[in-house]
C-alpha positions, 0 to 999 in steps of 0.5 A, spaced: 500 499 499 502 506 498 503 512 503 497 515 499 493 510 499 493 510 507 489 517 506 484 515 501 478 514 506 480 520 510 476 526 509 481 531 509 480 538 506 484 539 499 489 543 502 491 539 508 491 533 503 496 536 499 500 538 504 500 531 508 501 527 501 508 532 500 510 529 508 508 522 506 512 523 499 518 526 503 518 519 508 518 515 502 524 518 498 528 519 504 535 516 503 537 514 510 535 513 517 536 520 519 533 523 514 527 518 515 527 521 522 527 528 521 521 528 515 517 524 521 518 529 526 516 535 521 510 531 519 508 530 526 509 537 527 504 538 521 499 534 524 500 537 531 499 544 528 493 541 525 491 539 532 492 545 535 488 549 531 482 544 531 482 543 523 480 536 523 476 531 527 480 526 532 479 520 528 482 524 522 487 526 525 489 519 528 489 517 521 494 522 519 498 520 524 498 512 523 499 514 515 505 518 517 508 513 522 506 507 518 510 511 512 516 512 516 517 505 519 516 502 512 522 506 509 526 504 515 525 497 514 527 498 506 533 501 508 535 496 512 535 491 507 
């Protein structure tokens, strides 16, 4: 499953979705573990900002965090091979 597919059923506003997809793409193309960690921190910071301003309902926000985390884990596993 691609990172973008993880958000397929999540009703995000278009601008929020576009930025989330950019974060997911950065995670997918990270060249090393350090870059994955940095990209994950940035993605989580984006999600925290959305949380602070209450831009998403809790279930959609959780789905966003899970998508970021799953993508980072998958990339780290790929890099270990």
